[in-house]
C-alpha positions as CSV (number, residue, x, y, z in Angstrom):
1,M,23.3,71.9,-40.3
2,E,26.1,69.1,-39.5
3,R,25.7,65.9,-40.7
4,K,27.8,62.3,-40.0
5,L,27.6,58.5,-40.9
6,A,26.1,56.7,-38.0
7,A,25.1,53.0,-37.4
8,I,21.4,54.0,-36.1
9,L,19.5,51.4,-33.6
10,S,15.8,51.9,-33.0
11,A,13.7,49.6,-30.7
12,D,10.1,49.3,-29.7
13,V,7.8,47.1,-27.9
14,K,6.2,44.2,-29.1
15,G,2.5,44.8,-27.9
16,Y,3.1,47.3,-26.0
17,S,-0.7,48.8,-25.7
18,R,-1.6,44.9,-24.7
19,L,0.6,45.1,-21.8
20,M,-0.2,48.0,-20.7
21,G,-4.2,47.4,-20.7
22,E,-3.2,44.6,-18.6
23,D,-1.2,46.1,-15.8
24,E,0.3,49.5,-16.4
25,E,2.4,48.8,-13.2
26,A,4.2,45.9,-13.9
27,T,4.6,46.9,-17.7
28,I,6.3,50.4,-16.1
29,R,8.5,48.2,-14.1
30,T,9.6,45.8,-16.5
31,L,10.0,48.3,-19.1
32,T,12.2,50.3,-16.6
33,A,14.3,47.4,-15.9
34,Y,14.9,46.5,-19.6
35,R,15.8,49.6,-20.7
36,Q,18.4,49.8,-18.2
37,I,20.2,46.2,-19.6
38,M,19.7,47.7,-22.9
39,A,21.2,51.5,-22.0
40,T,24.2,49.4,-19.7
41,L,24.9,47.2,-23.1
42,I,24.8,50.0,-25.6
43,Q,27.3,52.2,-23.8
44,Q,29.5,48.4,-23.2
45,H,29.3,48.4,-27.3
46,R,30.5,52.2,-27.9
47,G,27.0,53.4,-28.1
48,R,25.1,56.7,-26.6
49,V,21.2,56.4,-26.3
50,V,19.9,59.2,-27.9
51,D,16.2,58.9,-26.6
52,S,14.0,56.8,-25.0
53,P,9.9,58.2,-25.6
54,G,7.4,55.6,-24.2
55,D,8.5,52.2,-25.3
56,N,10.6,53.3,-27.8
57,L,14.7,53.6,-27.7
58,L,17.0,55.2,-29.8
59,A,20.7,54.7,-30.0
60,E,23.6,55.6,-32.6
61,F,27.1,54.0,-33.0
62,A,30.4,54.9,-34.5
63,S,30.3,51.4,-36.2
64,V,28.0,49.6,-37.3
65,V,29.2,46.2,-36.4
66,D,29.2,47.6,-32.7
67,A,25.7,48.2,-33.1
68,V,24.6,44.7,-34.3
69,R,26.5,43.1,-31.6
70,C,24.6,45.3,-29.3
71,A,21.7,44.2,-30.9
72,V,22.3,40.6,-30.6
73,K,23.4,41.1,-26.7
74,V,20.2,42.8,-26.1
75,Q,18.0,40.2,-27.2
76,E,20.3,37.3,-25.0
77,E,19.5,39.5,-21.9
78,L,16.0,39.9,-22.7
79,K,15.5,36.5,-23.6
80,A,16.8,34.9,-20.4
81,K,14.9,37.8,-18.4
82,N,12.0,36.9,-20.1
83,A,12.3,33.0,-19.1
84,D,11.2,34.3,-15.6
85,L,7.8,35.7,-16.7
86,P,4.7,34.0,-17.6
87,D,4.0,33.9,-21.5
88,H,2.2,36.9,-21.4
89,R,3.7,39.1,-19.4
90,K,6.9,38.3,-21.8
91,M,8.3,41.9,-23.1
92,E,9.6,41.6,-26.3
93,F,11.7,44.1,-28.2
94,R,12.2,44.3,-32.1
95,I,14.9,46.1,-33.1
96,G,16.0,48.3,-36.3
97,L,19.3,48.7,-37.6
98,N,20.6,51.3,-40.3
99,L,23.9,52.5,-41.4
100,G,23.0,55.9,-42.6
101,D,23.4,59.9,-43.0
102,V,22.0,61.8,-40.0
103,V,21.8,65.4,-39.3
104,I,23.3,66.6,-35.6
105,E,21.2,69.6,-33.5
106,G,22.5,69.3,-30.1
107,E,22.4,65.8,-28.2
108,R,19.6,64.8,-31.5
109,I,19.6,63.4,-34.6
110,Y,17.6,63.5,-37.3
111,G,17.0,62.3,-40.9
112,D,16.8,59.7,-43.2
113,G,19.1,57.5,-41.3
114,V,17.0,57.5,-38.2
115,N,13.6,57.0,-40.3
116,I,15.1,53.6,-42.6
117,A,16.0,52.4,-39.0
118,A,12.6,53.3,-37.3
119,R,11.0,51.3,-40.3
120,L,12.9,48.3,-40.6
121,E,11.9,47.7,-36.8
122,S,9.0,47.9,-37.7
123,L,8.9,44.9,-40.1
124,A,10.8,43.0,-37.3
125,E,7.4,41.4,-36.5
126,R,8.3,38.8,-33.5
127,G,10.6,39.9,-30.4
128,G,14.4,38.7,-30.9
129,D,14.1,39.7,-34.8
130,Y,16.2,42.6,-36.1
131,S,16.2,44.3,-39.3
132,F,19.5,45.8,-40.8
133,Q,19.7,48.1,-44.0
134,E,23.3,49.1,-45.1
135,S,24.3,52.6,-46.3
136,P,23.4,53.0,-50.2
137,H,26.7,54.9,-50.3
138,P,29.8,52.8,-50.3
139,Q,31.6,51.1,-47.4
140,P,34.6,49.5,-47.0
141,Q,33.7,45.4,-46.6
142,S,34.7,43.2,-44.4
143,S,34.1,40.0,-42.9
144,A,31.7,41.6,-40.0
145,C,29.7,43.5,-42.9
146,P,28.7,41.5,-45.5
147,P,28.0,43.0,-48.7
148,G,24.2,43.5,-50.3
149,P,21.2,46.1,-49.9
150,G,19.3,45.1,-47.0
151,Y,19.6,41.8,-44.2
152,H,17.1,40.5,-42.1
153,L,18.5,38.9,-38.9
154,Q,16.9,36.5,-37.3
155,W,17.7,35.4,-33.9
156,V,18.3,31.9,-33.1
157,G,19.3,30.9,-30.0
158,P,20.9,27.4,-28.3
159,G,18.9,25.2,-29.3
160,G,16.6,27.4,-31.5
161,G,15.5,27.0,-35.6
162,G,15.7,29.5,-38.3
163,S,12.6,30.7,-40.0
164,G,9.6,28.5,-40.2
165,G,11.6,26.4,-37.4
166,G,13.6,24.6,-39.7
167,G,17.0,24.2,-37.5
168,R,20.1,25.6,-37.8
169,N,21.8,26.3,-41.1
170,P,25.6,26.0,-40.7
171,A,26.3,28.0,-43.9
172,D,24.1,30.9,-42.1
173,K,26.4,30.9,-38.8
174,S,28.2,34.3,-38.6
175,Q,29.9,33.8,-35.5
176,F,31.6,37.5,-35.0
177,L,28.0,39.1,-33.9
178,S,27.8,36.8,-31.3
179,G,30.6,38.0,-29.3
180,G,32.0,34.1,-28.6
181,S,28.6,33.5,-26.8
182,E,26.6,30.3,-27.5
183,A,24.2,32.9,-29.9
184,E,24.0,32.1,-33.6
185,V,22.6,34.5,-36.1
186,S,21.5,33.6,-39.5
187,L,21.8,36.2,-41.9
188,Q,19.3,36.2,-44.9
189,R,19.3,38.8,-48.1
190,S,16.2,41.0,-48.6
191,S,15.4,43.3,-50.9
192,G,15.0,46.9,-49.5
193,L,13.1,47.1,-46.8
194,R,11.1,43.5,-47.6
195,A,10.7,41.6,-44.2
196,L,11.7,38.3,-44.3
197,S,9.3,35.4,-42.4
């Protein structure tokens, strides 16, 4: 079987069952529109949508930097779209990112690299959160890929705060992620797959 190293993005909708239970048609319309936004951004960041069953979306990237930048841009765009919706109809995506080994079969990918991304996504409890896991194998380090076993990336929008609403911490800024936009991302060390609140 063919294998490769890839950055995997796994996303799903927070509270999807509740949204569907309240209004199926409106939920499907919003999901379809948001998926199109995500697919466009994934393509713009040199990624590929692998699958999108139900409320899930799976994508792969050759570069982990592209994957993280894409995840940040997705949350920026969806946050802006959600601003036009009432609170009970906002559709928030949780995103997990993993750099790891995957098995290729046609257009599909399998393996621990995919499974870990899905597990990390489930740890991002709030829409706008990201969970990121680096590969256990040695990788070239750069200012764009901080060293360490795992990171929980919390969205900090313009005027927003960090975990617990404590405001921004300039020491946690990582401007490369926002691609020059006003968004900021705080990087917090985590151990293994433990989520940080």
